[in-house]
N, C-alpha and C positions, 0 to 999 in steps of 0.2 A: 398665350404661348407663341413663340416664333415658329412660323411655318416655312418661310423661305427667306434667304438673304441673297441679294445680288450686289455686285459692284459694277458701276457704270463709269465709263470715262465721259467727260464732257462731250456732247455731241451724240450720245446714245450708244456708244460702243460697249457691249457687254464683255467684261473680262473675267468675271467669276460668278458662279451660281451655286448656292447651297440650298438643298431642300431636305427637311426633316424626314418626309415620307418618300422621297424619290420622285414625286410628281413635280412638275414645273409649270406653275401658272404664270410666273413672271419670266417671260422668255424674250427673245430678240424682237418679237412683234410689238411688245410694249416698251422696249428699252428707250426708243427715241421719245416716246410720249413722256415717260418718267423723267427723262433728262430735261425735257422742256419744262415740266412742272418744277423741277429743281432750279432751273435757270430763272423761272418766274419768281420763285421764292427768294432767290438772291436779289432780284431787282427790287422787290417790295420790302426787303429787310430780313436779316438772318432769323429773327425770332418770331416773325409773323406767321409764316406758313411752313410747318414742318411735318404735318400729319394730314392725310387725306383718307376719309372714311368712305366705304362703299359696301353694300350688302352686309355680310357678317364678318367682314375683314376690314383692315385698314392698313395703309402704308405709312411707315415712319421712316424718315431719312435724315442723314447727317452728311455734311460735305467736308471733305478734306482735300485742299488743293483743287485739282481738276477731277477729283473722283467723288462719286455719289455712292454712299453706302445705304442701301434701302432694304427694309425688313417688311415682310408681309406677316402681320400678327392678327390675333383675334380682336374683333371690334371693341370688346369690353376691356382690353388690356390698357394699362397706362402707357401713353405715348412717351411720357418723360422718362420712365424707367427704360424703355427700349432705346431711347436716344443715348442714354448712358451706356448701355450695352454696345450700341453701334460705335460709340466713341472709342471704347476699348478695342473693338474689332478693327476699326480704322487705324489706330495707332500701331497695332501689331502687323497689319497688312502692309502698311507703308514701310515699316521697319524691316520686314522680311524681304520685300521685293523692291527696295528702293532703286537699285541699279536697273532692274528690268523695266520699271515704270518710267525711266528716263527715255526709253525707246519710243519712237512714234507709233509703232505697231507691235506691242509686246505679244508674245505667244501665250494665249490664254491657257493652253495646256499646262504651262509651267506653274500656274496658280492653283491647280487642283489640290495639291497637298495641304493647302490652307484650310480645307474642310475639317481636318483634325483639330486645328487651332480653334475654329469656330465652335466645334462641339465641346472643346475643353472650356471655352469662355461661357457658353450657354450652361454647362454643368455647374460652373461656379455660381451662376446666378439662379440656379434651379430653385423654383418655388417663389422667388421674389415677386415676379409679375403677378402671380396668383394672389399673394398677400396684398399687393398694391391695389387690386381691384376693389377690395372691401375696407382696408384699414390704412390709416396713416402709417407711412413706412419710412424708416431711417435706413438709407442705403449706404453701406460702407464700401470701400474699395474691394474689388473682386477677390483679391488674395485674402483679405481679412474675413470676408464672408465664407470662403472655402475653409479657412482654418477653424473658424468658430463652428461651422456645421460639422466638420470632421470630428472635432473634440466632443460636440454634443452627441454625435452618433456613438462615440466610444462610451460616453457616460450612460447612454440608454441601453447598452448591452447588459448592464446590471439589472437583474429581475426586479429590484426594488425601486428603480428609477424608470418610470414608464415613458414620460415625454417631458420636453422642456422648451423654454423660449426666453427671450429677453425683450423687455419693453422699457423705453426711456421714461423719465419722470413725467414728461409732457405727453405721453401716450402714443409714441411712435414705435412700431414693431421693428426690431432689428433683425431677429432671426427667430423662427418658431417651427417646432414640430407638434405643437399643441393642436388638438382638435378645435374646430371653429368655436363651439360653445365654451370650451375651456379658455381659449384666448379672450373671448368676450368677458368672461369672469375675471380674468387677470387684469384686463383693461379697467374693469370696475374697481378692483381691489387696489390698484396701484396708487391713485390719488390719496386715499386715506392713509396708506402706508407711508407715502411720501410726506404728507403733512403732519404725521404723528410726531409728537415731541419725545416719544419714548426712545431711549438709546439703543433698543434692540436692533440688531442687524439681520436677524433670522426670525421668521414667524411661520408657524404652522397654521393653516386655515382649512377647516373642513367646509365643504361647500355643497349646496344642494344639487349642483350640476354633476357632481362626481359620485361614483359608486361609494357606498358606505365604507368599503374597505380601503378607500383611497383618500388622499388629502393633498392640498397644495403645500409646498414649502416655498416661501418667498425669501430671497436674499438681497439685501441692499448692496448696490455697487456705487460707491461714492462718485458723485458728479456725472453719473451715467444713467442709472435706472434700477430696474428690478430683474433679477433672474427668477424665473418661476418654473417649478417642476411639479408634475403629478407623481406622487410616490405611493407605494403600497404601505399601509400602516403596519406598525409592529416593531419598528426600530426607534432608537433614541434620536433626538434632534441632532446631537453631536455626530452620530453615525451618518445621518443623511448629509450633513455638511461636509464630512470627509469624502463621501462618495461623489458629491458634485464639485468638490474643490478644484479638480483639473479644469473644468469649464469656467468656474468663477475666476481662477487665476488667469486663464487665457483672455477672458473678457477684460480683466483689470489691466492687462498688458496691451490691449488694443486701443489705439488712439481713435478718438471720436472727432479729431480735428477736421478730417475731410468728409465727415458724414453729411449726406444730402438728405433733406427731408421732403417727402412727397405726400400730398393729400390725394385721395382718390379723385379721379376725374368725374365730376358730377355733371354728366351729360344727360339732360332731360331728353329722352328720345322723342323727336318730333313725330306727331301723328302722320302716318304715311299710308297712301293707298296706291295700288297698282294702276298706273296711268291709263291702261287700256281695258279696265273693267268699266261697266256702264253704271250710270246713276239713274235710277228710275223712281218716280213718285210712289210712295207707299199708300197714298190716299188719292182721291180725285184731285186733279191739278188745282182746281179752284180752292179746295180746302187747304192744300199745301200753301198756296199763296196767302190765304187768309191767316192761317196759324203761324206762318213763318214771321209775320210782322211782329209778333210777341217775342220770338227768339231774337230778332235783330234790335229790339227796342233800346237796350242799354249798350249797344256796340258803338264805337267811334263812327263818325260819318262815313269815312272811307270804307270801313268794314260793312256797315249797314248797306251802302250802295252796292258793294260787291256781292253781298248776300242776296239782294233782290235780283242782281244780274244772274246769279246761279240759279235761282228758282225760275226765272223767266226762260232760262236756257234748257230746262228739263224737257225730256221727251225725244222721240225719234233716235233712239240708240245713241244718245250723247255719252261719250266716254268721259272719264275723270279729266283727261287731258283737255278735251273740248270745254268742259265746265270751267276748269281753271283758267283757260284762255279767255272765256267769256266774262269771267269775274272781274278782270282787270287788277287782280290782287297778286301778291307774292304767293308762292305755293304753300308756305306754312300757314298763311292767313286763310286761303281758300280751303285747305285741309281742315283747319279748325272749325270753319263754318259748316263744312260737310259733316264733321263729327257731331256737332250740335244738332243738326237737322236729323241725323240718324238717331241720336239719343232721344229726340222728341217723337220718333216714329213717323217722320214726315217723308223721308226718302230712304232708299236702301241701295246697297251696292250689289251688283250681280255680274257674274262672268257673262261674256257674250260668245255664242257658238255660231259661227258662219256656216251657212248651208248653200251649196251650189248644185245645180242640176247636172245631169249627165253631159258629157262632152260629145254632142252629136252634131248633125248638120245644122240644126237650128242655132246651136251655140256658136258654131263657126260663122254663120251668117250674122248673128248678133254682134260678134266681135268686129266684123267688117263694117257694120253700120256705125258703131260707135268709134271706129278708127283707133283701136287700141295700139299704143306704141309697142315696139318690139321689147323694150326693156320691161314694160309692164306685163306683156304677155309672158315673158320669162318667169316672172313672179307667179302668175296664174298657173303656169305649167308645173311649177314646183308644189304650190299649196293646194291645188285642186283636189288631189286625192285625199287630203285631210279635212276638206270642208264638207263633212257629212252631218254636222251637228253633234258629233260625239267628242270633239275636242274644242276647247276654248281657244280664243285668239292667242292667249299667252302660251298655251301648250303647243299650238301650231308654230309659233315663233321659236320656241325652244327646240322643236324637232327639226325645223328647217334652217335654223340659224339666220333667218331673215328678220330684221327688226319688226316688231308689232306695228309700229307707226307706218312702215312701208306696206305691210300686208293690208292694213286698214285703208290706206290711201288707194291702193289698186282695187280692192274689193268694192269700195264705195263707188269707184268709177264705173263699175259694172251695173250699178243701179239696181233695178228690180230683179235682175238675174240672181242676185244674192239675197237670201233672207237671213235674218238674225234672230236666233232663239235665245231665251233667257235661261232655259234649263237644258241640261245635257240630254240628248236623245240618242238612242242606239240604233243607228242605221247600218246598212250593209257596209262591209269593208271593201274599199276599191283596190 
């Protein structure tokens, strides 16, 4: 689903911001960065970089003139589908505000009414990105989608027509209100219906996925595909055909000339670990070194060498970031090796919980001895109260908004004054 949409002018000037929930993760603070990403995409080629994934979300963008139209969407959504949506939004935005956009510094307040247009466009495409996550999807122009969905909703008001959808002959979903298991069944039924030499254009099919009191009715649509409806048994075939005829007629009148076909984005999620958790031996280190040789035997030379580097780097609160750096490998490669070592029971991943003593005269004297820099002391001053062993490094970073890498750097500089626990301990609250 679309969570937010922003429009940036080249150079990072934010001129429009729409949020489904009212929250604004994409604000002026990231506008310049996003514009830079867009500029980079233009330099390397229009079609090479248009999506950037992070955490549970991703950014999809489209450029029109000197404007970037950027959507924050769910990570599992189809980037291609949302680029189509953004193209529609871009066309209407430029059309509505052409004269205002000619100004060097347009008043962003004048663009606020465009939120209604965005909502109308998103409503037209409602449900399409969700389908595209799992199924091959045939995407019609927005007005055709709206018209078909509106007619389908009218058909489904009849108590004997429960749900419906359309699938092309080659297995692409055009529009559907069918439940997931019903749609799966229709996709299975479509090829034999398509290849059948029977002249019948309508077929009733009882199916194990349906209630015994229900059935599918399949209707051939020449050169397009199959209309499929779940119906309540009890009427004649002719009556069912009459009930669904408004939708069938609408579909027959709909041109498939501009249909775009999308396959689900098959992204194998890379194995990922939090960089500032620790890697510790699950067995005595000598045994880990001995048994890891077997793990690395069939790996390419580069991976095998990197694996030995990882094993040799174990110990002394080494974080995953440290291990990855020691390996000399790309992150995906070192993560794969770590995953195999974990699977073999040779290492384990653990959170690390920093513990600092009280801030007393000895602490002040210690800081003078090591000559801590003021900017480092400022970090200590913020994180000290959380370093009781009850919060992990990651949790301290999230609470203080100081990067974990920075906290780790400063705390390591304090040497033995900081101890590192592998298990959470409940100390007093400072």
